[in-house]
PDB file of N, CA, C and O in Angstrom, chain B, residues numbered from 101:
ATOM      1  N   MET B 101     -19.849 -31.835  -9.819  1.00  0.00           N
ATOM      2  CA  MET B 101     -19.164 -30.547  -9.795  1.00  0.00           C
ATOM      3  C   MET B 101     -20.211 -29.441  -9.709  1.00  0.00           C
ATOM      4  O   MET B 101     -21.152 -29.437 -10.502  1.00  0.00           O
ATOM      5  N   PRO B 102     -20.080 -28.512  -8.780  1.00  0.00           N
ATOM      6  CA  PRO B 102     -21.056 -27.429  -8.627  1.00  0.00           C
ATOM      7  C   PRO B 102     -21.132 -26.535  -9.869  1.00  0.00           C
ATOM      8  O   PRO B 102     -20.140 -26.332 -10.570  1.00  0.00           O
ATOM      9  N   VAL B 103     -22.319 -26.014 -10.120  1.00  0.00           N
ATOM     10  CA  VAL B 103     -22.560 -25.145 -11.270  1.00  0.00           C
ATOM     11  C   VAL B 103     -23.058 -23.799 -10.756  1.00  0.00           C
ATOM     12  O   VAL B 103     -23.975 -23.743  -9.936  1.00  0.00           O
ATOM     13  N   GLU B 104     -22.451 -22.709 -11.242  1.00  0.00           N
ATOM     14  CA  GLU B 104     -22.897 -21.358 -10.901  1.00  0.00           C
ATOM     15  C   GLU B 104     -23.676 -20.794 -12.079  1.00  0.00           C
ATOM     16  O   GLU B 104     -23.192 -20.787 -13.211  1.00  0.00           O
ATOM     17  N   ILE B 105     -24.883 -20.323 -11.803  1.00  0.00           N
ATOM     18  CA  ILE B 105     -25.722 -19.717 -12.842  1.00  0.00           C
ATOM     19  C   ILE B 105     -25.925 -18.257 -12.492  1.00  0.00           C
ATOM     20  O   ILE B 105     -26.339 -17.930 -11.380  1.00  0.00           O
ATOM     21  N   LEU B 106     -25.633 -17.380 -13.439  1.00  0.00           N
ATOM     22  CA  LEU B 106     -25.838 -15.950 -13.270  1.00  0.00           C
ATOM     23  C   LEU B 106     -26.997 -15.524 -14.155  1.00  0.00           C
ATOM     24  O   LEU B 106     -27.022 -15.840 -15.344  1.00  0.00           O
ATOM     25  N   ALA B 107     -27.949 -14.813 -13.587  1.00  0.00           N
ATOM     26  CA  ALA B 107     -29.084 -14.301 -14.352  1.00  0.00           C
ATOM     27  C   ALA B 107     -29.053 -12.780 -14.272  1.00  0.00           C
ATOM     28  O   ALA B 107     -29.018 -12.207 -13.183  1.00  0.00           O
ATOM     29  N   ARG B 108     -29.064 -12.141 -15.416  1.00  0.00           N
ATOM     30  CA  ARG B 108     -29.043 -10.673 -15.435  1.00  0.00           C
ATOM     31  C   ARG B 108     -30.243 -10.152 -16.204  1.00  0.00           C
ATOM     32  O   ARG B 108     -30.785 -10.829 -17.078  1.00  0.00           O
ATOM     33  N   TYR B 109     -30.645  -8.938 -15.862  1.00  0.00           N
ATOM     34  CA  TYR B 109     -31.790  -8.310 -16.503  1.00  0.00           C
ATOM     35  C   TYR B 109     -31.290  -7.456 -17.664  1.00  0.00           C
ATOM     36  O   TYR B 109     -30.430  -6.594 -17.484  1.00  0.00           O
ATOM     37  N   ALA B 110     -31.832  -7.701 -18.852  1.00  0.00           N
ATOM     38  CA  ALA B 110     -31.441  -6.943 -20.039  1.00  0.00           C
ATOM     39  C   ALA B 110     -32.597  -6.908 -21.025  1.00  0.00           C
ATOM     40  O   ALA B 110     -33.148  -7.951 -21.379  1.00  0.00           O
ATOM     41  N   SER B 111     -32.954  -5.744 -21.456  1.00  0.00           N
ATOM     42  CA  SER B 111     -33.984  -5.552 -22.489  1.00  0.00           C
ATOM     43  C   SER B 111     -35.297  -6.259 -22.153  1.00  0.00           C
ATOM     44  O   SER B 111     -35.826  -7.015 -22.968  1.00  0.00           O
ATOM     45  N   ASN B 112     -35.811  -6.014 -20.968  1.00  0.00           N
ATOM     46  CA  ASN B 112     -37.103  -6.543 -20.513  1.00  0.00           C
ATOM     47  C   ASN B 112     -37.156  -8.053 -20.366  1.00  0.00           C
ATOM     48  O   ASN B 112     -38.240  -8.635 -20.396  1.00  0.00           O
ATOM     49  N   THR B 113     -36.019  -8.693 -20.209  1.00  0.00           N
ATOM     50  CA  THR B 113     -35.983 -10.136 -19.979  1.00  0.00           C
ATOM     51  C   THR B 113     -34.781 -10.494 -19.118  1.00  0.00           C
ATOM     52  O   THR B 113     -33.805  -9.746 -19.061  1.00  0.00           O
ATOM     53  N   TYR B 114     -34.853 -11.624 -18.458  1.00  0.00           N
ATOM     54  CA  TYR B 114     -33.731 -12.126 -17.675  1.00  0.00           C
ATOM     55  C   TYR B 114     -33.005 -13.181 -18.503  1.00  0.00           C
ATOM     56  O   TYR B 114     -33.638 -14.078 -19.060  1.00  0.00           O
ATOM     57  N   VAL B 115     -31.689 -13.077 -18.586  1.00  0.00           N
ATOM     58  CA  VAL B 115     -30.870 -14.007 -19.351  1.00  0.00           C
ATOM     59  C   VAL B 115     -29.953 -14.741 -18.375  1.00  0.00           C
ATOM     60  O   VAL B 115     -29.234 -14.108 -17.601  1.00  0.00           O
ATOM     61  N   ALA B 116     -29.976 -16.065 -18.409  1.00  0.00           N
ATOM     62  CA  ALA B 116     -29.162 -16.882 -17.507  1.00  0.00           C
ATOM     63  C   ALA B 116     -28.043 -17.569 -18.282  1.00  0.00           C
ATOM     64  O   ALA B 116     -28.249 -18.073 -19.386  1.00  0.00           O
ATOM     65  N   ARG B 117     -26.863 -17.579 -17.683  1.00  0.00           N
ATOM     66  CA  ARG B 117     -25.686 -18.256 -18.245  1.00  0.00           C
ATOM     67  C   ARG B 117     -25.005 -19.019 -17.114  1.00  0.00           C
ATOM     68  O   ARG B 117     -25.052 -18.603 -15.957  1.00  0.00           O
ATOM     69  N   ALA B 118     -24.384 -20.114 -17.452  1.00  0.00           N
ATOM     70  CA  ALA B 118     -23.645 -20.902 -16.469  1.00  0.00           C
ATOM     71  C   ALA B 118     -22.158 -20.825 -16.793  1.00  0.00           C
ATOM     72  O   ALA B 118     -21.749 -20.996 -17.942  1.00  0.00           O
ATOM     73  N   LYS B 119     -21.370 -20.570 -15.780  1.00  0.00           N
ATOM     74  CA  LYS B 119     -19.919 -20.504 -15.969  1.00  0.00           C
ATOM     75  C   LYS B 119     -19.397 -21.864 -16.414  1.00  0.00           C
ATOM     76  O   LYS B 119     -19.677 -22.885 -15.785  1.00  0.00           O
ATOM     77  N   GLY B 120     -18.633 -21.865 -17.509  1.00  0.00           N
ATOM     78  CA  GLY B 120     -18.050 -23.105 -18.009  1.00  0.00           C
ATOM     79  C   GLY B 120     -18.972 -23.933 -18.882  1.00  0.00           C
ATOM     80  O   GLY B 120     -18.602 -25.034 -19.290  1.00  0.00           O
ATOM     81  N   HIS B 121     -20.163 -23.435 -19.179  1.00  0.00           N
ATOM     82  CA  HIS B 121     -21.128 -24.142 -20.025  1.00  0.00           C
ATOM     83  C   HIS B 121     -21.546 -23.220 -21.157  1.00  0.00           C
ATOM     84  O   HIS B 121     -21.507 -21.998 -21.013  1.00  0.00           O
ATOM     85  N   LYS B 122     -21.949 -23.800 -22.289  1.00  0.00           N
ATOM     86  CA  LYS B 122     -22.283 -22.985 -23.459  1.00  0.00           C
ATOM     87  C   LYS B 122     -23.705 -22.449 -23.475  1.00  0.00           C
ATOM     88  O   LYS B 122     -23.919 -21.358 -24.003  1.00  0.00           O
ATOM     89  N   GLY B 123     -24.676 -23.146 -22.935  1.00  0.00           N
ATOM     90  CA  GLY B 123     -26.079 -22.768 -23.085  1.00  0.00           C
ATOM     91  C   GLY B 123     -26.472 -21.493 -22.367  1.00  0.00           C
ATOM     92  O   GLY B 123     -25.830 -21.076 -21.403  1.00  0.00           O
ATOM     93  N   THR B 124     -27.540 -20.883 -22.855  1.00  0.00           N
ATOM     94  CA  THR B 124     -28.173 -19.755 -22.193  1.00  0.00           C
ATOM     95  C   THR B 124     -29.681 -20.000 -22.190  1.00  0.00           C
ATOM     96  O   THR B 124     -30.190 -20.823 -22.951  1.00  0.00           O
ATOM     97  N   ALA B 125     -30.379 -19.281 -21.332  1.00  0.00           N
ATOM     98  CA  ALA B 125     -31.838 -19.342 -21.305  1.00  0.00           C
ATOM     99  C   ALA B 125     -32.344 -17.969 -20.913  1.00  0.00           C
ATOM    100  O   ALA B 125     -31.678 -17.236 -20.182  1.00  0.00           O
ATOM    101  N   SER B 126     -33.521 -17.624 -21.402  1.00  0.00           N
ATOM    102  CA  SER B 126     -34.100 -16.327 -21.050  1.00  0.00           C
ATOM    103  C   SER B 126     -35.555 -16.498 -20.659  1.00  0.00           C
ATOM    104  O   SER B 126     -36.221 -17.451 -21.065  1.00  0.00           O
ATOM    105  N   CYS B 127     -36.036 -15.550 -19.859  1.00  0.00           N
ATOM    106  CA  CYS B 127     -37.416 -15.592 -19.393  1.00  0.00           C
ATOM    107  C   CYS B 127     -37.817 -14.189 -18.937  1.00  0.00           C
ATOM    108  O   CYS B 127     -37.021 -13.477 -18.325  1.00  0.00           O
ATOM    109  N   THR B 128     -39.039 -13.807 -19.235  1.00  0.00           N
ATOM    110  CA  THR B 128     -39.518 -12.493 -18.800  1.00  0.00           C
ATOM    111  C   THR B 128     -40.126 -12.536 -17.400  1.00  0.00           C
ATOM    112  O   THR B 128     -40.370 -11.487 -16.804  1.00  0.00           O
ATOM    113  N   GLU B 129     -40.375 -13.738 -16.866  1.00  0.00           N
ATOM    114  CA  GLU B 129     -40.992 -13.874 -15.544  1.00  0.00           C
ATOM    115  C   GLU B 129     -40.085 -13.440 -14.409  1.00  0.00           C
ATOM    116  O   GLU B 129     -40.545 -12.814 -13.455  1.00  0.00           O
ATOM    117  N   GLY B 130     -38.811 -13.762 -14.497  1.00  0.00           N
ATOM    118  CA  GLY B 130     -37.896 -13.407 -13.430  1.00  0.00           C
ATOM    119  C   GLY B 130     -36.581 -14.151 -13.549  1.00  0.00           C
ATOM    120  O   GLY B 130     -36.423 -15.033 -14.394  1.00  0.00           O
ATOM    121  N   ALA B 131     -35.634 -13.783 -12.685  1.00  0.00           N
ATOM    122  CA  ALA B 131     -34.305 -14.376 -12.709  1.00  0.00           C
ATOM    123  C   ALA B 131     -34.359 -15.863 -12.368  1.00  0.00           C
ATOM    124  O   ALA B 131     -33.681 -16.669 -13.004  1.00  0.00           O
ATOM    125  N   ARG B 132     -35.161 -16.230 -11.370  1.00  0.00           N
ATOM    126  CA  ARG B 132     -35.240 -17.643 -10.975  1.00  0.00           C
ATOM    127  C   ARG B 132     -35.798 -18.493 -12.107  1.00  0.00           C
ATOM    128  O   ARG B 132     -35.311 -19.599 -12.343  1.00  0.00           O
ATOM    129  N   ALA B 133     -36.814 -17.996 -12.813  1.00  0.00           N
ATOM    130  CA  ALA B 133     -37.394 -18.750 -13.925  1.00  0.00           C
ATOM    131  C   ALA B 133     -36.365 -18.956 -15.034  1.00  0.00           C
ATOM    132  O   ALA B 133     -36.331 -20.021 -15.649  1.00  0.00           O
ATOM    133  N   ALA B 134     -35.531 -17.961 -15.297  1.00  0.00           N
ATOM    134  CA  ALA B 134     -34.483 -18.111 -16.300  1.00  0.00           C
ATOM    135  C   ALA B 134     -33.442 -19.133 -15.839  1.00  0.00           C
ATOM    136  O   ALA B 134     -32.971 -19.941 -16.639  1.00  0.00           O
ATOM    137  N   ALA B 135     -33.081 -19.100 -14.558  1.00  0.00           N
ATOM    138  CA  ALA B 135     -32.120 -20.062 -14.022  1.00  0.00           C
ATOM    139  C   ALA B 135     -32.681 -21.484 -14.065  1.00  0.00           C
ATOM    140  O   ALA B 135     -31.951 -22.431 -14.357  1.00  0.00           O
ATOM    141  N   VAL B 136     -33.963 -21.632 -13.779  1.00  0.00           N
ATOM    142  CA  VAL B 136     -34.612 -22.945 -13.840  1.00  0.00           C
ATOM    143  C   VAL B 136     -34.591 -23.479 -15.272  1.00  0.00           C
ATOM    144  O   VAL B 136     -34.305 -24.655 -15.499  1.00  0.00           O
ATOM    145  N   ALA B 137     -34.893 -22.614 -16.229  1.00  0.00           N
ATOM    146  CA  ALA B 137     -34.882 -23.020 -17.636  1.00  0.00           C
ATOM    147  C   ALA B 137     -33.484 -23.468 -18.065  1.00  0.00           C
ATOM    148  O   ALA B 137     -33.345 -24.449 -18.796  1.00  0.00           O
ATOM    149  N   LEU B 138     -32.460 -22.763 -17.618  1.00  0.00           N
ATOM    150  CA  LEU B 138     -31.094 -23.145 -17.965  1.00  0.00           C
ATOM    151  C   LEU B 138     -30.708 -24.462 -17.289  1.00  0.00           C
ATOM    152  O   LEU B 138     -30.063 -25.310 -17.906  1.00  0.00           O
ATOM    153  N   ALA B 139     -31.097 -24.633 -16.036  1.00  0.00           N
ATOM    154  CA  ALA B 139     -30.801 -25.889 -15.339  1.00  0.00           C
ATOM    155  C   ALA B 139     -31.400 -27.072 -16.103  1.00  0.00           C
ATOM    156  O   ALA B 139     -30.749 -28.105 -16.257  1.00  0.00           O
ATOM    157  N   ARG B 140     -32.631 -26.922 -16.576  1.00  0.00           N
ATOM    158  CA  ARG B 140     -33.265 -27.990 -17.363  1.00  0.00           C
ATOM    159  C   ARG B 140     -32.488 -28.262 -18.644  1.00  0.00           C
ATOM    160  O   ARG B 140     -32.292 -29.419 -19.016  1.00  0.00           O
ATOM    161  N   LYS B 141     -32.043 -27.203 -19.321  1.00  0.00           N
ATOM    162  CA  LYS B 141     -31.271 -27.370 -20.552  1.00  0.00           C
ATOM    163  C   LYS B 141     -29.972 -28.130 -20.300  1.00  0.00           C
ATOM    164  O   LYS B 141     -29.515 -28.899 -21.146  1.00  0.00           O
ATOM    165  N   LEU B 142     -29.382 -27.904 -19.123  1.00  0.00           N
ATOM    166  CA  LEU B 142     -28.117 -28.555 -18.781  1.00  0.00           C
ATOM    167  C   LEU B 142     -28.314 -29.947 -18.195  1.00  0.00           C
ATOM    168  O   LEU B 142     -27.342 -30.629 -17.867  1.00  0.00           O
ATOM    169  N   GLY B 143     -29.573 -30.372 -18.061  1.00  0.00           N
ATOM    170  CA  GLY B 143     -29.861 -31.690 -17.517  1.00  0.00           C
ATOM    171  C   GLY B 143     -29.749 -31.762 -16.009  1.00  0.00           C
ATOM    172  O   GLY B 143     -29.488 -32.827 -15.450  1.00  0.00           O
ATOM    173  N   LEU B 144     -29.947 -30.616 -15.339  1.00  0.00           N
ATOM    174  CA  LEU B 144     -29.853 -30.544 -13.886  1.00  0.00           C
ATOM    175  C   LEU B 144     -31.245 -30.441 -13.277  1.00  0.00           C
ATOM    176  O   LEU B 144     -32.168 -29.939 -13.918  1.00  0.00           O
ATOM    177  N   ASP B 145     -31.399 -30.909 -12.058  1.00  0.00           N
ATOM    178  CA  ASP B 145     -32.678 -30.839 -11.352  1.00  0.00           C
ATOM    179  C   ASP B 145     -32.889 -29.412 -10.848  1.00  0.00           C
ATOM    180  O   ASP B 145     -32.154 -28.969  -9.965  1.00  0.00           O
ATOM    181  N   PRO B 146     -33.873 -28.676 -11.384  1.00  0.00           N
ATOM    182  CA  PRO B 146     -34.088 -27.291 -10.973  1.00  0.00           C
ATOM    183  C   PRO B 146     -34.486 -27.143  -9.506  1.00  0.00           C
ATOM    184  O   PRO B 146     -34.332 -26.060  -8.941  1.00  0.00           O
ATOM    185  N   ALA B 147     -34.988 -28.191  -8.882  1.00  0.00           N
ATOM    186  CA  ALA B 147     -35.380 -28.113  -7.471  1.00  0.00           C
ATOM    187  C   ALA B 147     -34.165 -27.925  -6.560  1.00  0.00           C
ATOM    188  O   ALA B 147     -34.310 -27.503  -5.413  1.00  0.00           O
ATOM    189  N   LEU B 148     -32.973 -28.236  -7.063  1.00  0.00           N
ATOM    190  CA  LEU B 148     -31.764 -28.115  -6.253  1.00  0.00           C
ATOM    191  C   LEU B 148     -31.081 -26.751  -6.376  1.00  0.00           C
ATOM    192  O   LEU B 148     -30.040 -26.523  -5.760  1.00  0.00           O
ATOM    193  N   LEU B 149     -31.662 -25.844  -7.171  1.00  0.00           N
ATOM    194  CA  LEU B 149     -31.085 -24.503  -7.306  1.00  0.00           C
ATOM    195  C   LEU B 149     -31.209 -23.738  -5.995  1.00  0.00           C
ATOM    196  O   LEU B 149     -32.251 -23.769  -5.339  1.00  0.00           O
ATOM    197  N   GLN B 150     -30.139 -23.054  -5.625  1.00  0.00           N
ATOM    198  CA  GLN B 150     -30.160 -22.225  -4.428  1.00  0.00           C
ATOM    199  C   GLN B 150     -29.731 -20.817  -4.804  1.00  0.00           C
ATOM    200  O   GLN B 150     -28.681 -20.618  -5.415  1.00  0.00           O
ATOM    201  N   GLU B 151     -30.554 -19.841  -4.434  1.00  0.00           N
ATOM    202  CA  GLU B 151     -30.222 -18.448  -4.715  1.00  0.00           C
ATOM    203  C   GLU B 151     -29.146 -17.986  -3.745  1.00  0.00           C
ATOM    204  O   GLU B 151     -29.235 -18.230  -2.542  1.00  0.00           O
ATOM    205  N   GLN B 152     -28.137 -17.320  -4.273  1.00  0.00           N
ATOM    206  CA  GLN B 152     -27.040 -16.803  -3.457  1.00  0.00           C
ATOM    207  C   GLN B 152     -27.285 -15.327  -3.165  1.00  0.00           C
ATOM    208  O   GLN B 152     -28.090 -14.674  -3.829  1.00  0.00           O
ATOM    209  N   GLN B 153     -26.587 -14.822  -2.176  1.00  0.00           N
ATOM    210  CA  GLN B 153     -26.743 -13.416  -1.806  1.00  0.00           C
ATOM    211  C   GLN B 153     -26.355 -12.527  -2.978  1.00  0.00           C
ATOM    212  O   GLN B 153     -25.343 -12.759  -3.638  1.00  0.00           O
ATOM    213  N   SER B 154     -27.175 -11.505  -3.231  1.00  0.00           N
ATOM    214  CA  SER B 154     -26.924 -10.594  -4.341  1.00  0.00           C
ATOM    215  C   SER B 154     -25.856  -9.573  -3.971  1.00  0.00           C
ATOM    216  O   SER B 154     -25.600  -9.305  -2.797  1.00  0.00           O
ATOM    217  N   ASP B 155     -25.248  -9.019  -4.997  1.00  0.00           N
ATOM    218  CA  ASP B 155     -24.297  -7.932  -4.819  1.00  0.00           C
ATOM    219  C   ASP B 155     -25.062  -6.719  -4.302  1.00  0.00           C
ATOM    220  O   ASP B 155     -26.038  -6.293  -4.919  1.00  0.00           O
ATOM    221  N   LEU B 156     -24.635  -6.172  -3.199  1.00  0.00           N
ATOM    222  CA  LEU B 156     -25.350  -5.044  -2.595  1.00  0.00           C
ATOM    223  C   LEU B 156     -25.276  -3.778  -3.441  1.00  0.00           C
ATOM    224  O   LEU B 156     -26.106  -2.882  -3.284  1.00  0.00           O
ATOM    225  N   LEU B 157     -24.292  -3.693  -4.336  1.00  0.00           N
ATOM    226  CA  LEU B 157     -24.166  -2.506  -5.180  1.00  0.00           C
ATOM    227  C   LEU B 157     -25.154  -2.517  -6.344  1.00  0.00           C
ATOM    228  O   LEU B 157     -25.567  -1.455  -6.809  1.00  0.00           O
ATOM    229  N   SER B 158     -25.534  -3.689  -6.816  1.00  0.00           N
ATOM    230  CA  SER B 158     -26.476  -3.780  -7.930  1.00  0.00           C
ATOM    231  C   SER B 158     -27.439  -4.941  -7.692  1.00  0.00           C
ATOM    232  O   SER B 158     -27.392  -5.929  -8.424  1.00  0.00           O
ATOM    233  N   PRO B 159     -28.312  -4.847  -6.688  1.00  0.00           N
ATOM    234  CA  PRO B 159     -29.164  -5.980  -6.331  1.00  0.00           C
ATOM    235  C   PRO B 159     -30.170  -6.392  -7.399  1.00  0.00           C
ATOM    236  O   PRO B 159     -30.599  -7.545  -7.417  1.00  0.00           O
ATOM    237  N   ASN B 160     -30.555  -5.484  -8.284  1.00  0.00           N
ATOM    238  CA  ASN B 160     -31.576  -5.809  -9.284  1.00  0.00           C
ATOM    239  C   ASN B 160     -30.994  -6.206 -10.636  1.00  0.00           C
ATOM    240  O   ASN B 160     -31.746  -6.591 -11.532  1.00  0.00           O
ATOM    241  N   LYS B 161     -29.694  -6.124 -10.806  1.00  0.00           N
ATOM    242  CA  LYS B 161     -29.119  -6.371 -12.119  1.00  0.00           C
ATOM    243  C   LYS B 161     -28.635  -7.798 -12.314  1.00  0.00           C
ATOM    244  O   LYS B 161     -28.815  -8.351 -13.399  1.00  0.00           O
ATOM    245  N   VAL B 162     -28.028  -8.415 -11.306  1.00  0.00           N
ATOM    246  CA  VAL B 162     -27.490  -9.767 -11.451  1.00  0.00           C
ATOM    247  C   VAL B 162     -27.882 -10.604 -10.242  1.00  0.00           C
ATOM    248  O   VAL B 162     -27.704 -10.189  -9.097  1.00  0.00           O
ATOM    249  N   MET B 163     -28.417 -11.788 -10.517  1.00  0.00           N
ATOM    250  CA  MET B 163     -28.751 -12.741  -9.460  1.00  0.00           C
ATOM    251  C   MET B 163     -27.880 -13.973  -9.687  1.00  0.00           C
ATOM    252  O   MET B 163     -27.656 -14.380 -10.827  1.00  0.00           O
ATOM    253  N   MET B 164     -27.392 -14.561  -8.601  1.00  0.00           N
ATOM    254  CA  MET B 164     -26.555 -15.748  -8.723  1.00  0.00           C
ATOM    255  C   MET B 164     -27.240 -16.931  -8.061  1.00  0.00           C
ATOM    256  O   MET B 164     -27.796 -16.813  -6.969  1.00  0.00           O
ATOM    257  N   PHE B 165     -27.191 -18.070  -8.736  1.00  0.00           N
ATOM    258  CA  PHE B 165     -27.764 -19.310  -8.239  1.00  0.00           C
ATOM    259  C   PHE B 165     -26.673 -20.371  -8.271  1.00  0.00           C
ATOM    260  O   PHE B 165     -25.796 -20.337  -9.135  1.00  0.00           O
ATOM    261  N   SER B 166     -26.723 -21.303  -7.341  1.00  0.00           N
ATOM    262  CA  SER B 166     -25.769 -22.413  -7.355  1.00  0.00           C
ATOM    263  C   SER B 166     -26.535 -23.725  -7.408  1.00  0.00           C
ATOM    264  O   SER B 166     -27.678 -23.817  -6.960  1.00  0.00           O
ATOM    265  N   HIS B 167     -25.889 -24.725  -7.960  1.00  0.00           N
ATOM    266  CA  HIS B 167     -26.464 -26.062  -8.087  1.00  0.00           C
ATOM    267  C   HIS B 167     -25.348 -27.047  -7.794  1.00  0.00           C
ATOM    268  O   HIS B 167     -24.220 -26.840  -8.240  1.00  0.00           O
ATOM    269  N   PRO B 168     -25.631 -28.122  -7.048  1.00  0.00           N
ATOM    270  CA  PRO B 168     -24.564 -29.078  -6.734  1.00  0.00           C
ATOM    271  C   PRO B 168     -24.003 -29.803  -7.954  1.00  0.00           C
ATOM    272  O   PRO B 168     -22.957 -30.445  -7.861  1.00  0.00           O
ATOM    273  N   GLY B 169     -24.677 -29.710  -9.087  1.00  0.00           N
ATOM    274  CA  GLY B 169     -24.158 -30.295 -10.318  1.00  0.00           C
ATOM    275  C   GLY B 169     -24.514 -31.744 -10.536  1.00  0.00           C
ATOM    276  O   GLY B 169     -23.947 -32.393 -11.415  1.00  0.00           O
ATOM    277  N   VAL B 170     -25.442 -32.269  -9.755  1.00  0.00           N
ATOM    278  CA  VAL B 170     -25.863 -33.648  -9.899  1.00  0.00           C
ATOM    279  C   VAL B 170     -26.881 -33.731 -11.035  1.00  0.00           C
ATOM    280  O   VAL B 170     -27.954 -33.137 -10.926  1.00  0.00           O
ATOM    281  N   PRO B 171     -26.584 -34.449 -12.123  1.00  0.00           N
ATOM    282  CA  PRO B 171     -27.547 -34.532 -13.231  1.00  0.00           C
ATOM    283  C   PRO B 171     -28.797 -35.324 -12.835  1.00  0.00           C
ATOM    284  O   PRO B 171     -28.756 -36.175 -11.947  1.00  0.00           O
ATOM    285  N   THR B 172     -29.903 -35.023 -13.511  1.00  0.00           N
ATOM    286  CA  THR B 172     -31.162 -35.728 -13.246  1.00  0.00           C
ATOM    287  C   THR B 172     -31.200 -37.051 -13.961  1.00  0.00           C
ATOM    288  O   THR B 172     -32.184 -37.782 -13.854  1.00  0.00           O
TER     289      THR B 172
END
């Protein structure tokens, strides 16, 4: 089942959450690093993360990543 990960910038760090999952992850390096950390927590292969097109109204606030949902 595909997994959507949203990473948003808040208080000098990026926080990633996955829809339908409880875990979160944060990282100061960037949105992708936070999404990778969350994928690892969920037991997913971070190499399969794909960045989706950002919202043109707020390109720096929320980044979306998708994963096919295949566990490692």
